[in-house]
N, C-alpha and C positions, 0 to 999 in steps of 0.2 A: 773643662777641657784640659787634657794631659799636655804638658810641654815636654819635648824630647830633644835632647842635645845630641847633635851627629858630629863626631870628630873624626876627620880624615884629611891628610894632607893632599889627596888627589881631589881636585875640584869636580872631575866627572863622577868619582864614586860618591862623594857628598851629596851632589845633586840627585842621582839615581836613588840613594837610601831616603834623601829627604822627600822626593817626589812620591815614593811609595807611601811614606808615613802621612804625609799631608792629604793624600786622598782619603784617609780615613777621619779628617777633621781634626788631627792632632796638630798642636802648635809645634813648629820645627824651627830650632835656632842651630847655629853652625859654629864649628871652630876648626882650625887647621892643624892644631897639634895639641898634645896633653897639656902644656902649659897654658895655652890660651884658653882651653876648655876648663881648667880650674878657675881661671878668671871670670869666665861666663858664670860658673855656678855660684861664685861670689856675689855676682851683680844680680842674680834672679833666681827664683825657685824653679828647679828643674825635676820633672817626675821620674825620668829614666835617661841613661847615657847610652848610646850607640857608638862605639869607637873602633877604629882600626888598631891594628898591633904595631905595625912597622912605620914610625913615624919619625921626623927630625926633631931635635931639642929635647922633647919629653915624649918617649914612645908609650905604647899601650900598656905594657907591664908597670912601668913606673907611674903612669897616670892612675892606674887601678889602685896601687898602693897608697899613693897621695890621696886619691878622692875617697876611699873607704875610711881613712882617718879623719878627714875634714867633714864628709857627708855620708856617714855610715848607712843611713836609711834610703839612700839613692841607689837603685839596682843599677849595675853597668853590664851591657851586653857587648860581647866581642864580635868583630867581624873578621873572619880568618880567611887566609889564602894559603896556597901550597908554599910550603917551606917555614910556615908559622907556627906549626903544630907544637914544637917545644914551648914556646913563649906562651902559647894558649893555654897549656896545662899550668904553666906557672902563674898566669894570670888569674885562672880559675882558683888556684889554691890560695891566692892573695885576696880573694873575695869578690871576683866577678861573678855574676849571676848566671850567665849561661853564654852559648856562642852560635853564631850562624856563618855558614861559608858564603863569601861574596858570589860565589857561582850561582847560589840558589836562593838569593835575596828576594827575588819576584815571587818564588814559591813558598818560603818560609818565614820572611822577616815579619810580615803584619801578624800573623797568628802568633809567633813567638812573643813579640812585643806585647800583644794584648793579653796574653797569659800572664805575663810577668807584671804587668800593670794591675791586673786583676788580684793576683796573689800579694802584691806589696800595698794595696790600699787598706787604710786604717779603718775606714768606715764601711762597715759590711752589716746586712741584717742576717741574723743566725737563727730566725725563728724556725725556718723550715728544717735547717741543719739539726738544731738542739732536740727537735721532735724525733729524731731518727737515732737518737742515743740509746743503745741497749747495753746495759751492764758494761760500761766502759769500751764498747765496741759500737763504732758507727756503721750502719747498714745503708748503703747508698744504691738508688737505682741508676740507671744509665743516663746520667744527666751531667754535663759538663759544668753548669752552673753550681750544682752541689758540690762538685769537686774544687771548684775555684773557692767556694764558701768554706769548706772544711780546711783547705791549705791556709786560707787567710786566719781563720779561727786558730788553727794549732800553733801558727807563726806567732799570734799574739799571746796564746798561753805561754809558748816558750819565752817570750821576752817578759812576761810579767813574773815569770818563776824566778829570774835572776841567774839561772843555772848557766846560760851561755851569753856570749858577747853578742851585741846586735847583728855584726857581719856573719857570725856563725849561725844565728837564727835565719838570716836571709838564705844561707847555702843549704841549711836543712829544709827551708821552704821550697827551694828549687828541686831538691831531691824528691820530696814527697809529690810535687806536682809532676815530675817526670814518671814516678812509679804509679801514681794513680791514672795518669793519662795512658800509660801503657796497659794497665789494667782495663781500661774503658775500651780503647781501640783494639788492641791486640788480644787481649784475654777474653772479655765478655762478648764483643762484637766480631772477633776473629778477622779483623780487617788487616791485611799484610802490608809492612812497609814498602814492599816492592810496588804496589799500586801508587803510593804518595810519589815515589821517584819519578813516575812518568806522567801522573795527573793528580795534582793535589785536590782539585775540585772533584774528582771522581772518588778520590779517597773519603772526603768528607761526606759526599753524597751517599756512598754506600752505607757509612757508619750511621747516618741519619735514617736511612731505610731500615737498617737492621735493628735499631733500637726500639722500633715498634713492631717488629716481627718476631714470631716465635722461631726457635727457642731462645733467641738473644735477649728478648724483651724481660724475660722471666729471670735473668741472671742478675746477681747483686755483687756489689764490691764491699768487702768486710774489712773494717780498719780497726785494729786494736791499738791502744795508745797506753804506754806505761812510761811515766816520767817520774824520776827520782831525783835526789840532790847530786848524783853523780852521772846519770846518763839519761838519754831519751831513746826509747825502743818503740818501732812502728812495725806492726804485721799487716801486710796488705795481701788480701786473697780475693781473687776473682772466680767467677763460675764457669770459666773456659776450659778448655781441653789441655792448656798449657803449652809449652814450647821448649825446644832444646836449647838451652843457655848457652852450651859450649859451641854452639853453630853460629851464635850472633857474631858478625864480622867486627874486628878492632877498628873503631872511628879514627884512631890516631895516626893509622897508616894514611899516607898520601893517597892511594888509590881509593880509600873510602870516605875521604874529607867530605865529599858532596852527598854521601848516602845518609838517609835518616836513620836506617837501621844501626842499632847498637849505641846511638847518640845517648839515650836516657840512662842505660846502664853505666856507661862511662861516666857521665856526670854524677850519678848516685855514688860510685866508687871513688871518684874524685873528691867528693864533698863530706863522706862519711867515713866512720871507722870500720863499719861492717856492713856488707850487703850479701845476704845469703838466701839462695832460691831453694825451694824444695825440689825432689826429683822429678816432679811432674811439671815444674816450672809455672804453676799458677799461684804459688804464694811466695811473697818476698819479705824477709826480716831486715829492717833498717836500723842500725845502731850509731849513735854519736854519743862519745864519752865527754864528760866535762874536763876541759883543760885547766891546769893548775893557775892559769893567769885569770880565769874567769872568777866573778864574786861568788 
């Protein structure tokens, strides 16, 4: 059972987030600020941290910076609110794995935490995944379990290569997860983000229906991987009709903070050195270069 640390100076917000997580049978522990959270992480093993940004004593940004130094393998998810966009960007750059708006916790929190826990687990079975390797390219059916396995496998490969620091590997992992999830929902299955804004259950239900129905069920996600001593390059292509990348709303604007549309592209661009879509919008190339400080 995963242990999740919820950090917020607001008792009401702590309890609300904790209640949503505890319903999934995850163990939940609490802290009122960043300094207390660091003490909790010293006392016990934590699988994920969910933290507010604006807190007294030690705020979310400072907490992320210190937590990633002391506990580089523990993913940190930010809870954002209006007015915290600038701090959120800085915290993501400092090593946080992802973010969720407090206004849509009920809709998005559990799914996001589950995805990050899946991606960060060390022990995975790769039998099904490795059977789909074709000439350095993975060919995946529309299966979220395969996506989670691929993200975990590639993350482990990056760590073992020694090309990137552990915190950088986690950020690449989050970017891959976002790109592959976009290819699954919006690419192959053509499920629009607008549906999720109004009804998250309807969004997932439509995706589940389409993955078994033509023409969606016959589409595949192709992932090409090229890892050198200087960089990691991933090309992810879905079988859908594509989309207009320029029409995606900017998620850093206050009016778009609670909208899921554009969130994945924003995270990819924050974590990586290059994010390039083809003209059709159904193929994206992700690039991360090795920093001089890496081994």
